[in-house]
TIVO-2410 file (N, C-alpha, C; in nm, 3 decimals):
# residues 80
REC num residu      c1      c2      c3 atome chaine
REC   1      X   0.398   0.131  -0.729     N      A
REC   1      X   0.500   0.029  -0.729    CA      A
REC   1      X   0.633   0.095  -0.761     C      A
REC   2      X   0.734   0.057  -0.690     N      A
REC   2      X   0.870   0.103  -0.714    CA      A
REC   2      X   0.943  -0.007  -0.788     C      A
REC   3      X   0.997   0.027  -0.906     N      A
REC   3      X   1.073  -0.070  -0.985    CA      A
REC   3      X   1.205  -0.004  -1.022     C      A
REC   4      X   1.315  -0.068  -0.987     N      A
REC   4      X   1.448  -0.017  -1.017    CA      A
REC   4      X   1.508  -0.096  -1.132     C      A
REC   5      X   1.549  -0.023  -1.236     N      A
REC   5      X   1.617  -0.080  -1.351    CA      A
REC   5      X   1.753  -0.014  -1.365     C      A
REC   6      X   1.844  -0.082  -1.428     N      A
REC   6      X   1.973  -0.024  -1.464    CA      A
REC   6      X   1.999  -0.056  -1.611     C      A
REC   7      X   2.048   0.045  -1.681     N      A
REC   7      X   2.082   0.028  -1.821    CA      A
REC   7      X   2.233   0.014  -1.831     C      A
REC   8      X   2.277  -0.100  -1.882     N      A
REC   8      X   2.421  -0.125  -1.897    CA      A
REC   8      X   2.475  -0.052  -2.019     C      A
REC   9      X   2.604  -0.036  -2.023     N      A
REC   9      X   2.666   0.034  -2.136    CA      A
REC   9      X   2.641  -0.037  -2.269     C      A
REC  10      X   2.622  -0.169  -2.262     N      A
REC  10      X   2.597  -0.244  -2.385    CA      A
REC  10      X   2.450  -0.238  -2.428     C      A
REC  11      X   2.367  -0.162  -2.355     N      A
REC  11      X   2.227  -0.145  -2.390    CA      A
REC  11      X   2.132  -0.243  -2.324     C      A
REC  12      X   2.183  -0.339  -2.249     N      A
REC  12      X   2.096  -0.433  -2.179    CA      A
REC  12      X   2.034  -0.365  -2.058     C      A
REC  13      X   1.907  -0.400  -2.034     N      A
REC  13      X   1.835  -0.346  -1.919    CA      A
REC  13      X   1.827  -0.455  -1.813     C      A
REC  14      X   1.863  -0.419  -1.690     N      A
REC  14      X   1.860  -0.514  -1.579    CA      A
REC  14      X   1.759  -0.469  -1.474     C      A
REC  15      X   1.674  -0.561  -1.433     N      A
REC  15      X   1.581  -0.535  -1.324    CA      A
REC  15      X   1.655  -0.560  -1.194     C      A
REC  16      X   1.661  -0.459  -1.109     N      A
REC  16      X   1.729  -0.473  -0.981    CA      A
REC  16      X   1.632  -0.508  -0.869     C      A
REC  17      X   1.514  -0.445  -0.870     N      A
REC  17      X   1.421  -0.465  -0.759    CA      A
REC  17      X   1.281  -0.424  -0.801     C      A
REC  18      X   1.182  -0.494  -0.751     N      A
REC  18      X   1.042  -0.456  -0.768    CA      A
REC  18      X   0.977  -0.463  -0.630     C      A
REC  19      X   0.929  -0.349  -0.583     N      A
REC  19      X   0.870  -0.341  -0.450    CA      A
REC  19      X   0.733  -0.275  -0.464     C      A
REC  20      X   0.625  -0.350  -0.443     N      A
REC  20      X   0.492  -0.298  -0.469    CA      A
REC  20      X   0.449  -0.183  -0.377     C      A
REC  21      X   0.492  -0.182  -0.255     N      A
REC  21      X   0.450  -0.076  -0.162    CA      A
REC  21      X   0.562  -0.041  -0.065     C      A
REC  22      X   0.669   0.020  -0.112     N      A
REC  22      X   0.783   0.045  -0.025    CA      A
REC  22      X   0.754   0.138   0.091     C      A
REC  23      X   0.660   0.230   0.076     N      A
REC  23      X   0.634   0.325   0.183    CA      A
REC  23      X   0.527   0.279   0.280     C      A
REC  24      X   0.466   0.163   0.256     N      A
REC  24      X   0.361   0.115   0.346    CA      A
REC  24      X   0.408   0.007   0.442     C      A
REC  25      X   0.534  -0.030   0.437     N      A
REC  25      X   0.586  -0.126   0.533    CA      A
REC  25      X   0.568  -0.068   0.673     C      A
REC  26      X   0.537  -0.150   0.768     N      A
REC  26      X   0.503  -0.100   0.901    CA      A
REC  26      X   0.618  -0.031   0.973     C      A
REC  27      X   0.740  -0.042   0.922     N      A
REC  27      X   0.852   0.028   0.984    CA      A
REC  27      X   0.905   0.142   0.897     C      A
REC  28      X   0.832   0.178   0.791     N      A
REC  28      X   0.877   0.284   0.701    CA      A
REC  28      X   0.862   0.422   0.766     C      A
REC  29      X   0.932   0.519   0.711     N      A
REC  29      X   0.923   0.655   0.763    CA      A
REC  29      X   0.783   0.711   0.746     C      A
REC  30      X   0.717   0.675   0.639     N      A
REC  30      X   0.579   0.720   0.617    CA      A
REC  30      X   0.489   0.675   0.732     C      A
REC  31      X   0.497   0.548   0.766     N      A
REC  31      X   0.414   0.494   0.875    CA      A
REC  31      X   0.458   0.550   1.009     C      A
REC  32      X   0.588   0.567   1.028     N      A
REC  32      X   0.635   0.629   1.153    CA      A
REC  32      X   0.579   0.769   1.168     C      A
REC  33      X   0.572   0.843   1.058     N      A
REC  33      X   0.513   0.976   1.062    CA      A
REC  33      X   0.364   0.971   1.094     C      A
REC  34      X   0.296   0.874   1.038     N      A
REC  34      X   0.154   0.857   1.067    CA      A
REC  34      X   0.133   0.825   1.215     C      A
REC  35      X   0.218   0.739   1.269     N      A
REC  35      X   0.208   0.707   1.412    CA      A
REC  35      X   0.234   0.830   1.498     C      A
REC  36      X   0.330   0.911   1.455     N      A
REC  36      X   0.361   1.034   1.530    CA      A
REC  36      X   0.242   1.130   1.530     C      A
REC  37      X   0.157   1.120   1.429     N      A
REC  37      X   0.038   1.206   1.423    CA      A
REC  37      X  -0.080   1.146   1.500     C      A
REC  38      X  -0.058   1.029   1.561     N      A
REC  38      X  -0.162   0.967   1.642    CA      A
REC  38      X  -0.238   0.856   1.573     C      A
REC  39      X  -0.203   0.825   1.449     N      A
REC  39      X  -0.272   0.717   1.378    CA      A
REC  39      X  -0.202   0.584   1.402     C      A
REC  40      X  -0.281   0.478   1.405     N      A
REC  40      X  -0.224   0.345   1.410    CA      A
REC  40      X  -0.190   0.302   1.268     C      A
REC  41      X  -0.117   0.194   1.255     N      A
REC  41      X  -0.085   0.138   1.123    CA      A
REC  41      X  -0.216   0.107   1.049     C      A
REC  42      X  -0.308   0.041   1.117     N      A
REC  42      X  -0.435   0.003   1.054    CA      A
REC  42      X  -0.513   0.127   1.009     C      A
REC  43      X  -0.519   0.230   1.092     N      A
REC  43      X  -0.591   0.351   1.054    CA      A
REC  43      X  -0.530   0.415   0.929     C      A
REC  44      X  -0.398   0.416   0.923     N      A
REC  44      X  -0.329   0.476   0.809    CA      A
REC  44      X  -0.361   0.400   0.681     C      A
REC  45      X  -0.353   0.269   0.687     N      A
REC  45      X  -0.382   0.188   0.568    CA      A
REC  45      X  -0.528   0.205   0.527     C      A
REC  46      X  -0.617   0.206   0.623     N      A
REC  46      X  -0.759   0.223   0.591    CA      A
REC  46      X  -0.788   0.360   0.532     C      A
REC  47      X  -0.718   0.464   0.579     N      A
REC  47      X  -0.737   0.597   0.521    CA      A
REC  47      X  -0.698   0.601   0.374     C      A
REC  48      X  -0.607   0.516   0.334     N      A
REC  48      X  -0.566   0.506   0.194    CA      A
REC  48      X  -0.660   0.414   0.118     C      A
REC  49      X  -0.693   0.301   0.176     N      A
REC  49      X  -0.769   0.197   0.105    CA      A
REC  49      X  -0.917   0.228   0.090     C      A
REC  50      X  -0.979   0.285   0.190     N      A
REC  50      X  -1.124   0.306   0.185    CA      A
REC  50      X  -1.168   0.398   0.070     C      A
REC  51      X  -1.107   0.515   0.052     N      A
REC  51      X  -1.150   0.598  -0.061    CA      A
REC  51      X  -1.125   0.531  -0.196     C      A
REC  52      X  -1.016   0.459  -0.209     N      A
REC  52      X  -0.987   0.390  -0.334    CA      A
REC  52      X  -1.090   0.281  -0.360     C      A
REC  53      X  -1.125   0.208  -0.257     N      A
REC  53      X  -1.224   0.102  -0.273    CA      A
REC  53      X  -1.360   0.160  -0.307     C      A
REC  54      X  -1.395   0.270  -0.245     N      A
REC  54      X  -1.523   0.334  -0.274    CA      A
REC  54      X  -1.527   0.383  -0.419     C      A
REC  55      X  -1.417   0.443  -0.467     N      A
REC  55      X  -1.411   0.489  -0.606    CA      A
REC  55      X  -1.421   0.372  -0.702     C      A
REC  56      X  -1.352   0.264  -0.672     N      A
REC  56      X  -1.350   0.149  -0.761    CA      A
REC  56      X  -1.487   0.083  -0.770     C      A
REC  57      X  -1.560   0.078  -0.660     N      A
REC  57      X  -1.689   0.009  -0.657    CA      A
REC  57      X  -1.800   0.093  -0.718     C      A
REC  58      X  -1.784   0.225  -0.726     N      A
REC  58      X  -1.888   0.312  -0.780    CA      A
REC  58      X  -1.911   0.281  -0.927     C      A
REC  59      X  -2.035   0.251  -0.960     N      A
REC  59      X  -2.073   0.230  -1.099    CA      A
REC  59      X  -2.033   0.096  -1.157     C      A
REC  60      X  -1.984   0.003  -1.077     N      A
REC  60      X  -1.943  -0.128  -1.128    CA      A
REC  60      X  -2.054  -0.228  -1.103     C      A
REC  61      X  -2.102  -0.289  -1.208     N      A
REC  61      X  -2.204  -0.393  -1.194    CA      A
REC  61      X  -2.138  -0.524  -1.157     C      A
REC  62      X  -2.203  -0.598  -1.069     N      A
REC  62      X  -2.153  -0.730  -1.033    CA      A
REC  62      X  -2.026  -0.725  -0.949     C      A
REC  63      X  -1.995  -0.609  -0.895     N      A
REC  63      X  -1.875  -0.599  -0.811    CA      A
REC  63      X  -1.899  -0.673  -0.681     C      A
REC  64      X  -1.805  -0.759  -0.645     N      A
REC  64      X  -1.821  -0.836  -0.522    CA      A
REC  64      X  -1.779  -0.756  -0.400     C      A
REC  65      X  -1.705  -0.647  -0.421     N      A
REC  65      X  -1.664  -0.567  -0.306    CA      A
REC  65      X  -1.764  -0.454  -0.286     C      A
REC  66      X  -1.805  -0.438  -0.165     N      A
REC  66      X  -1.898  -0.333  -0.130    CA      A
REC  66      X  -1.826  -0.230  -0.046     C      A
REC  67      X  -1.842  -0.100  -0.075     N      A
REC  67      X  -1.775   0.001   0.005    CA      A
REC  67      X  -1.814  -0.003   0.152     C      A
REC  68      X  -1.930  -0.066   0.183     N      A
REC  68      X  -1.971  -0.072   0.323    CA      A
REC  68      X  -1.915  -0.195   0.396     C      A
REC  69      X  -1.860  -0.291   0.324     N      A
REC  69      X  -1.800  -0.408   0.388    CA      A
REC  69      X  -1.670  -0.366   0.456     C      A
REC  70      X  -1.648  -0.408   0.580     N      A
REC  70      X  -1.528  -0.364   0.652    CA      A
REC  70      X  -1.400  -0.426   0.597     C      A
REC  71      X  -1.295  -0.347   0.600     N      A
REC  71      X  -1.162  -0.396   0.569    CA      A
REC  71      X  -1.090  -0.422   0.700     C      A
REC  72      X  -1.004  -0.521   0.703     N      A
REC  72      X  -0.928  -0.552   0.824    CA      A
REC  72      X  -0.780  -0.545   0.790     C      A
REC  73      X  -0.705  -0.475   0.873     N      A
REC  73      X  -0.562  -0.458   0.851    CA      A
REC  73      X  -0.489  -0.512   0.972     C      A
REC  74      X  -0.384  -0.587   0.945     N      A
REC  74      X  -0.303  -0.645   1.051    CA      A
REC  74      X  -0.161  -0.592   1.039     C      A
REC  75      X  -0.107  -0.538   1.148     N      A
REC  75      X   0.030  -0.489   1.151    CA      A
REC  75      X   0.118  -0.606   1.192     C      A
REC  76      X   0.176  -0.675   1.093     N      A
REC  76      X   0.252  -0.796   1.122    CA      A
REC  76      X   0.380  -0.765   1.199     C      A
REC  77      X   0.430  -0.643   1.188     N      A
REC  77      X   0.554  -0.609   1.260    CA      A
REC  77      X   0.530  -0.603   1.411     C      A
REC  78      X   0.405  -0.581   1.452     N      A
REC  78      X   0.377  -0.571   1.595    CA      A
REC  78      X   0.343  -0.706   1.659     C      A
REC  79      X   0.336  -0.810   1.577     N      A
REC  79      X   0.307  -0.943   1.632    CA      A
REC  79      X   0.432  -1.001   1.698     C      A
REC  80      X   0.411  -1.082   1.800     N      A
REC  80      X   0.527  -1.142   1.867    CA      A
REC  80      X   0.600  -1.242   1.779     C      A
***
């Protein structure tokens, strides 16, 4: 998560912006680079999400997410 704060001279802290995934937006330079390497938006997101999901599910009792259950990614920027 990207969080921008500014500290004023009087010592007050101001929140300017909170962006949970600035580099994963479908038009970001990161995704453009992934596309240039031949990956689709969905493939890129899944390459990030699948290992994390597998790590999270390992050893967890009663976990409702299964590493074998498919994830679905939609590139909303490509929709009409």
